[in-house]
C-alpha positions in Angstrom: 91.5 101.2 123.4 89.1 100.1 120.7 86.8 102.2 118.5 83.9 101.9 121.0 85.9 103.3 123.9 87.4 106.3 122.0 86.8 109.7 123.6 84.2 112.0 122.1 85.3 114.0 119.0 88.3 111.7 118.5 88.2 109.6 115.4 90.2 106.4 114.7 93.3 106.6 112.5 93.1 104.8 109.2 95.0 101.6 109.1 97.9 101.5 106.6 98.1 98.1 105.0 100.8 99.0 102.5 103.6 101.6 102.3 102.3 102.9 98.9 99.0 103.8 100.6 100.7 106.7 102.3 100.0 110.1 100.7 102.3 111.1 97.9 103.7 114.0 100.0 105.0 111.5 102.6 106.4 109.1 100.0 108.2 111.9 98.3 109.8 113.0 101.6 110.9 109.4 102.3 112.5 109.1 98.8 114.1 112.5 99.0 115.6 111.6 102.4 117.1 108.4 101.1 118.3 109.8 97.8 119.7 113.1 98.8 123.2 113.7 97.4 125.7 112.8 100.0 129.2 113.7 100.7 131.6 111.0 99.5 132.5 109.1 102.6 136.1 109.1 103.9 138.1 106.0 103.3 141.5 104.8 104.5 143.2 105.5 101.2 141.7 108.9 100.2 140.9 112.3 101.4 137.3 113.5 101.7 135.7 115.2 98.7 132.5 117.1 98.3 130.6 115.9 95.3 131.8 114.8 91.8 132.5 116.8 88.7 129.8 116.8 86.1 129.6 114.2 83.3 132.1 111.8 84.8 131.6 108.1 85.1 130.7 107.3 88.7 129.5 103.8 89.6 125.9 104.0 90.9 126.6 102.4 94.3 129.5 104.7 94.9 127.6 107.8 93.9 124.6 106.9 96.2 126.9 105.8 99.0 126.1 103.6 102.0 122.3 103.8 101.4 122.5 102.0 98.0 121.5 98.6 99.3 118.6 100.1 101.3 117.3 101.9 98.2 117.8 98.8 96.1 115.8 96.7 98.6 113.0 99.3 98.6 112.9 99.4 94.8 112.4 95.6 94.8 109.2 95.7 96.9 106.8 96.7 94.2 106.5 98.3 90.7 105.7 101.7 92.2 109.0 102.0 94.0 110.8 100.4 91.1 109.6 103.2 88.8 110.4 105.9 91.4 113.8 104.7 92.4 115.2 103.2 89.2 116.3 106.5 87.8 118.6 106.8 90.8 119.7 103.2 91.0 120.5 102.9 87.3 121.6 106.5 86.5 125.0 105.7 85.0 126.2 102.8 82.7 129.3 102.2 80.8 129.5 99.6 78.0 133.2 100.4 77.5 134.9 99.9 80.9 134.2 98.8 84.5 136.1 101.7 86.1 138.5 104.6 85.2 141.7 102.9 86.1 142.9 102.4 82.5 142.4 106.1 81.7 144.1 107.2 84.9 147.1 104.8 84.3 147.2 105.7 80.6 147.4 102.0 79.8 148.4 100.9 76.2 145.5 99.2 74.5 147.2 95.8 74.7 147.5 96.2 78.5 144.0 97.4 79.4 142.6 95.4 82.3 139.2 97.1 82.8 138.1 98.0 79.3 136.6 95.3 77.1 133.8 96.8 75.1 132.8 93.6 73.2 132.5 91.5 76.3 130.7 94.1 78.3 128.1 94.7 75.6 127.6 91.0 75.1 127.0 90.3 78.7 124.8 93.3 79.3 122.7 93.5 76.1 122.4 89.8 75.1 122.5 88.0 78.3 120.6 90.5 80.5 118.4 92.8 78.6 117.5 90.8 75.5 116.9 87.6 77.4 114.7 89.4 79.9 112.7 91.0 77.1 112.1 87.7 75.4 111.1 85.9 78.6 108.8 88.7 79.8 107.1 89.0 76.5 106.6 85.2 76.3 105.1 85.2 79.7 102.9 88.3 79.0 101.7 86.8 75.7 100.7 83.6 77.5 98.9 85.5 80.2 96.9 87.5 77.6 96.4 84.7 75.1 92.7 85.1 75.4 93.0 88.5 73.7 92.8 88.5 69.9 95.8 89.3 67.7 98.3 89.1 70.6 100.5 86.5 69.0 100.6 88.4 65.7 101.1 91.8 67.1 104.8 92.8 66.6 104.3 96.0 68.5 103.2 94.1 71.6 105.5 94.8 74.6 105.4 93.3 78.1 105.1 95.6 81.2 108.8 95.0 81.7 109.6 96.3 78.2 107.3 99.3 78.6 108.0 100.5 82.1 110.4 98.4 84.2 113.4 97.7 81.9 116.7 99.0 83.3 117.7 100.8 80.1 114.6 103.0 80.3 116.1 104.7 83.4 119.7 105.2 82.4 120.7 108.9 82.0 124.4 108.7 81.5 125.8 106.1 79.0 129.3 105.3 77.6 129.5 103.3 74.4 131.6 102.8 71.2 130.8 103.2 67.5 129.5 99.7 67.0 126.8 100.2 69.5 125.5 103.2 67.6 125.1 101.1 64.4 123.0 98.5 66.2 119.5 98.5 67.7 120.8 98.8 71.3 120.9 102.6 71.4 117.1 102.7 70.8 116.5 101.0 74.2 118.0 104.0 76.0 115.1 106.4 75.3 115.7 108.7 78.2 119.4 109.4 77.9 120.5 112.9 78.9 124.3 112.3 78.6 126.2 110.2 76.1 130.0 109.5 75.7 131.1 107.8 72.5 134.6 106.6 73.4 136.1 105.2 70.2 138.4 106.2 67.4 136.9 108.3 64.6 134.6 106.5 62.3 134.9 107.3 58.6 131.8 105.6 57.4 128.3 107.1 57.5 126.1 105.8 60.3 122.9 104.4 58.7 121.0 103.5 61.9 118.1 105.7 62.9 117.5 106.6 66.6 115.9 109.4 68.5 117.4 110.9 71.7 115.0 113.7 72.4 116.3 114.2 75.9 120.0 114.3 75.2 121.7 117.4 76.6 125.3 116.3 76.8 127.5 114.6 74.1 131.2 113.7 74.1 132.3 112.4 70.7 135.2 112.3 68.2 134.7 115.0 65.5 135.2 112.4 62.7 132.4 110.2 64.1 130.1 113.3 64.5 130.3 114.6 61.0 129.5 111.1 59.6 126.4 110.7 61.9 123.4 112.6 60.6 121.4 111.7 63.7 123.9 113.4 66.1 124.3 116.4 63.8 120.6 117.0 64.1 120.8 116.8 67.9 123.8 119.1 68.3 121.9 122.4 68.4 119.7 121.1 71.2 122.7 120.2 73.4 123.7 122.1 76.5 127.2 120.8 76.5 129.4 119.3 73.8 132.8 117.7 74.4 134.5 117.5 71.0 137.7 115.7 70.2 138.9 117.6 67.1 141.7 115.6 65.6 142.5 117.2 62.2 144.9 114.3 61.5 142.0 112.0 61.0 139.6 114.3 59.3 139.1 114.5 55.5 140.4 118.0 54.4 137.7 118.3 51.7 134.9 118.0 54.3 136.6 119.1 57.6 134.1 120.1 60.3 131.9 122.2 57.9 128.8 120.0 58.6 129.2 120.7 62.3 129.7 124.4 61.7 126.6 124.5 59.5 124.5 123.1 62.4 125.4 126.0 64.6 124.5 128.7 62.0 121.0 128.6 63.4 119.9 129.1 67.0 121.6 126.8 69.4 121.0 125.9 73.1 124.7 125.2 73.7 125.9 126.7 77.0 129.3 124.9 77.3 131.9 123.6 74.9 134.9 121.4 75.7 137.2 121.6 72.7 140.1 119.1 72.7 142.6 119.7 69.9 145.1 117.2 68.6 147.8 119.8 68.7 148.1 123.4 70.2 148.7 125.0 66.9 145.4 123.8 65.4 143.8 126.7 67.3 144.9 128.8 64.4 143.1 126.7 61.7 140.3 128.5 59.9 137.8 125.8 60.8 138.6 126.1 64.5 138.1 129.9 64.4 134.8 129.5 62.4 133.5 126.9 64.8 134.1 129.1 67.9 132.9 132.2 66.2 129.6 130.6 64.9 128.8 129.1 68.3 129.4 132.4 70.1 127.2 134.2 67.6 124.2 131.9 67.5 124.2 130.3 71.0 122.8 133.1 73.2 123.5 131.2 76.5 127.0 130.1 75.6 129.0 130.9 78.7 131.7 128.2 79.3 134.6 127.3 77.1 137.4 124.8 77.6 140.3 124.6 75.0 142.8 121.8 75.7 145.1 119.7 73.6 145.8 115.9 73.5 149.0 115.1 75.3 149.6 111.4 74.5 151.4 110.5 71.3 149.1 109.3 68.6 149.2 108.1 65.1 147.5 110.5 62.6 146.5 108.9 59.4 146.2 112.0 57.2 148.7 114.8 56.5 147.6 118.1 58.1 149.5 120.3 55.6 146.3 120.8 53.6 144.4 122.6 56.3 143.9 126.3 55.8 145.3 128.7 58.5 143.4 131.8 59.5 144.7 134.8 57.6 145.6 137.3 60.2 145.9 137.5 64.0 143.5 135.2 65.7 143.5 137.2 68.9 140.8 139.6 67.7 138.4 136.8 66.8 139.0 134.9 70.0 138.7 137.9 72.2 135.1 138.5 70.9 134.3 134.9 71.8 135.9 135.2 75.3 134.1 138.4 76.2 130.8 136.7 76.5 132.0 133.9 78.7 131.7 133.4 82.4 134.2 130.5 82.5 137.3 130.0 80.3 139.8 127.1 80.7 142.8 127.1 78.4 146.2 125.5 78.2 149.2 127.8 78.4 150.6 126.2 75.2 147.5 127.2 73.3 147.4 130.7 75.0 151.0 131.4 73.7 149.8 131.0 70.1 147.2 133.7 70.3 148.4 137.0 68.8 146.7 140.4 68.9 146.9 143.5 66.8 149.5 145.9 68.3 146.9 148.5 69.4 145.0 145.8 71.4 147.9 145.5 73.9 147.9 149.2 74.8 144.2 149.9 74.4 142.5 151.1 77.7 139.6 149.2 79.2 136.7 150.8 81.1 136.8 149.4 84.6 134.1 149.5 87.3 134.0 148.2 90.9 130.9 146.1 90.3 132.0 143.4 88.0 130.1 140.2 87.3 131.9 137.1 88.6 133.9 135.6 85.7 136.5 132.8 86.0 139.6 132.1 83.9 141.7 129.0 84.4 145.2 128.7 83.0 146.6 125.1 82.7 150.4 124.4 82.7 151.6 120.9 83.2 155.2 121.9 83.7 156.1 124.9 85.8 159.8 125.5 85.8 160.2 128.6 87.8 158.7 131.5 89.8 158.4 133.8 86.8 155.8 133.9 84.1 157.0 134.2 80.5 156.7 137.7 79.2 154.7 136.6 76.1 152.3 134.6 78.2 151.9 137.5 80.6 151.0 140.0 77.9 148.5 137.7 76.2 146.9 136.7 79.5 146.8 140.3 80.6 145.0 141.4 77.4 142.4 138.6 77.8 141.8 139.3 81.5 141.5 143.1 81.1 139.3 143.1 78.0 137.0 140.2 79.2 137.1 141.5 82.8 137.6 138.2 84.6 137.5 138.4 88.4 138.8 134.9 89.5 142.1 133.5 88.3 142.7 129.7 88.6 146.0 128.1 87.9 146.2 124.3 87.4 149.9 123.2 87.3 152.2 120.3 87.3 155.1 120.1 89.7 158.4 119.6 88.0 160.8 120.6 90.8 160.6 120.8 94.6 158.7 123.8 96.0 156.8 124.4 92.8 153.8 125.5 94.8 155.8 128.5 96.2 157.0 129.3 92.7 153.4 129.3 91.3 152.2 131.4 94.2 154.9 134.0 93.5 154.1 133.8 89.8 150.4 134.5 90.4 150.9 137.3 93.0 153.5 139.0 90.7 151.1 138.7 87.8 148.2 140.2 89.7 150.6 143.0 90.9 151.7 143.6 87.2 148.0 143.8 86.2 147.2 146.4 88.9 150.3 148.7 88.7 152.9 147.3 86.3 152.3 149.7 83.4 153.5 153.2 82.7 150.2 153.9 81.1 147.7 154.0 84.0 144.8 153.3 81.6 146.1 149.7 81.2 145.8 148.9 84.9 143.2 146.3 86.0 141.9 145.9 89.5 139.2 143.3 88.7 140.9 140.2 90.0 139.2 139.4 93.3 140.5 135.9 93.9 143.3 133.6 92.8 143.5 129.8 93.2 146.2 127.3 92.5 145.9 123.5 92.4 148.8 121.1 91.9 147.3 118.6 89.4 150.4 116.7 88.3 153.5 115.7 90.2 156.2 113.1 89.5 156.4 112.0 93.1 152.7 112.0 93.9 151.7 110.5 90.6 154.2 107.7 91.0 153.0 107.0 94.5 149.4 106.9 93.2 150.4 104.5 90.4 152.1 102.2 92.9 149.0 102.1 95.2 146.8 101.3 92.2 149.2 98.6 91.1 149.1 97.0 94.6 145.3 97.0 94.5 145.4 95.3 91.1 147.8 92.6 92.3 145.8 92.1 95.6 143.1 89.4 95.9 141.4 91.2 98.8 137.9 92.3 98.1 138.4 95.6 99.8 141.4 96.4 97.7 139.7 95.3 94.5 136.6 97.4 95.4 138.9 100.4 96.0 139.8 100.4 92.3 136.2 101.5 91.6 136.9 104.7 93.5 140.0 105.6 91.4 139.3 108.9 89.5 141.6 111.5 87.8 141.2 113.7 90.9 142.0 110.8 93.3 144.5 111.4 96.1 145.8 109.2 99.0 146.6 110.0 102.6 150.3 109.5 101.6 150.3 112.3 99.0 151.7 115.7 99.6 149.2 118.0 101.3 148.7 120.3 98.3 148.3 117.6 95.7 145.0 118.0 93.9 143.8 120.4 96.5 143.0 124.1 95.9 144.7 127.0 97.7 142.7 130.2 97.3 143.4 133.8 98.2 141.1 136.8 98.3 142.5 140.1 96.9 142.1 143.7 98.2 143.8 146.7 96.6 145.3 149.6 98.7 146.9 152.8 97.4 150.6 153.1 98.0 153.4 155.3 96.6 156.8 154.4 95.4 156.0 151.2 93.7 158.5 149.8 91.2 157.7 149.7 87.5 159.0 147.0 85.1 158.8 146.6 81.3 157.2 143.8 79.3 160.3 141.6 79.9 160.3 142.1 83.6 163.2 144.5 83.8 163.2 147.3 86.4 162.5 150.7 84.9 162.1 153.0 87.9 159.9 154.0 90.8 156.5 155.5 90.4 156.0 159.0 91.8 152.2 158.5 91.8 150.0 156.5 94.1 149.3 153.1 92.7 147.1 150.2 93.8 148.9 147.3 95.4 147.2 144.0 95.9 146.9 142.4 99.3 146.3 138.7 99.6 144.4 136.9 102.4 144.0 133.1 102.6 140.5 131.6 102.1 139.8 129.1 104.9 138.8 125.6 103.9 135.7 123.9 105.2 136.7 121.8 108.2 139.6 120.1 106.4 137.4 119.0 103.4 139.4 118.6 100.2 138.3 121.0 97.5 139.0 120.8 93.7 138.2 122.9 90.7 135.1 120.9 89.5 134.9 122.7 86.1 138.5 121.9 85.3 138.3 118.2 86.4 135.1 117.6 84.4 137.0 118.7 81.2 140.2 116.9 82.3 138.3 113.7 82.7 136.9 113.9 79.2 140.4 114.7 78.0 141.8 111.5 79.6 138.9 109.4 78.3 139.5 110.6 74.7 143.3 110.0 75.1 142.6 106.5 76.2 139.9 105.4 73.9 139.7 107.8 70.9 143.2 108.3 69.6 145.1 105.9 67.4 147.8 104.8 69.8 151.3 104.3 68.2 152.3 100.7 67.8 155.4 99.6 69.6 158.5 99.0 67.5 160.2 96.8 70.1 159.1 93.6 68.5 159.4 94.6 64.9 
């Protein structure tokens, strides 16, 4: 049917000669359909997992999934789709490593297989980016040679340099200190997340760069205090991952330049504080940093306090650092009360001391509590009972801060550790609700508990063997599988609860005749009053999909990265 034979009142449809002639609404729907975040596909060597933790290095083609090549092909059709799809195709870039295998295996620097910063930077910056810039500018200059002053204009940039260059679209970047001193960092003008994976730098960074869109920074504290550019950016960040190694900080300076930046208004919402030792939580500078952030960052809601577990070589004696005079519990409790998420190592928790009256002071409890989560991390669980000191300290924090969800990330040291941890948690919740002679100290706010086995001698050894077999293999499928190795990785051969959360909802019912124990867990007697006993019900998982504590693994990944690339690893004495 041609236009002459069309029925009355029926107009001919416009002919579409090009895809970009479609209305923006239709193009947006096409792009949204292709680029919607997808569930990580199942593979033969891993369980299924929903999503990825925030601010972790995920290769672009793995993050996008099976549609990566289709999106790449569409972006190659014209400049319009290049600009629209490039932020998705080139979102993440690492100039430090090709995958996370070295960090997961905790490889010594001399045995790293996938981390070669100098080579990666040379190949990417010099052979790819710089050469493309020179060639495109030469071609563009020749094309516009009829215009005056083109050859003499040093500010002249080709269309590639202005709009199409890959570095313009990178949001997440990993680099070392040397990259910050050069001109390369200026090419990444739209960065929102940056990880500086290197040992602390003791010389002042003289380069000048602007990262107006930066909202996440992971960096060694020593490098940070010697970088005026980053210090100015710090108050504008949403999240800061800080490796605070007092063994490599000058005691005369400390972290006072960083503390000074937080004395004014700050946009910080999350802090991941990684200490070189648990006891440094009691240093005066540590307390001042947390106190200042909590006071001046009105949206500060998430705090992680962990410590570096790998042996390292500190270059400076730490005896010169000043300890906080008094019990740090009161100061930290004020910080914790404003949080919605708290993640802390048990080893650090045990060092927190409160005034005697704090342990027995009553807390006003209501049935309508805001959802707040606390995560306790213990790499070695040795039994079904929680230490009395740990129990009292955790009890004070939970009651006074009114946390509602309790997570426990643990390492399996003996068989059936999962049952031991389950008993530990249920007994602890029972103690919170009815384990005190003083009824004003009872707390019924915990609504859910979760436990996740993060470390296991058997499972970790099995995972290392599988990774080792992939490394030795020459098969493309095995080598590509290395790109999917992450700190939260599991295999189909691991135990079922390895890196998988078990969650239980809690309801409280009144019962009489409940036993009462003292702070050491010894039986005192039977209560003659009605008390609230917790009842636990299993939370069903979604169709067998593996679930993990995303907030925990985001901080754990940063911890592993700093342990691998930012500490001064001890030299072997085997060869003299």
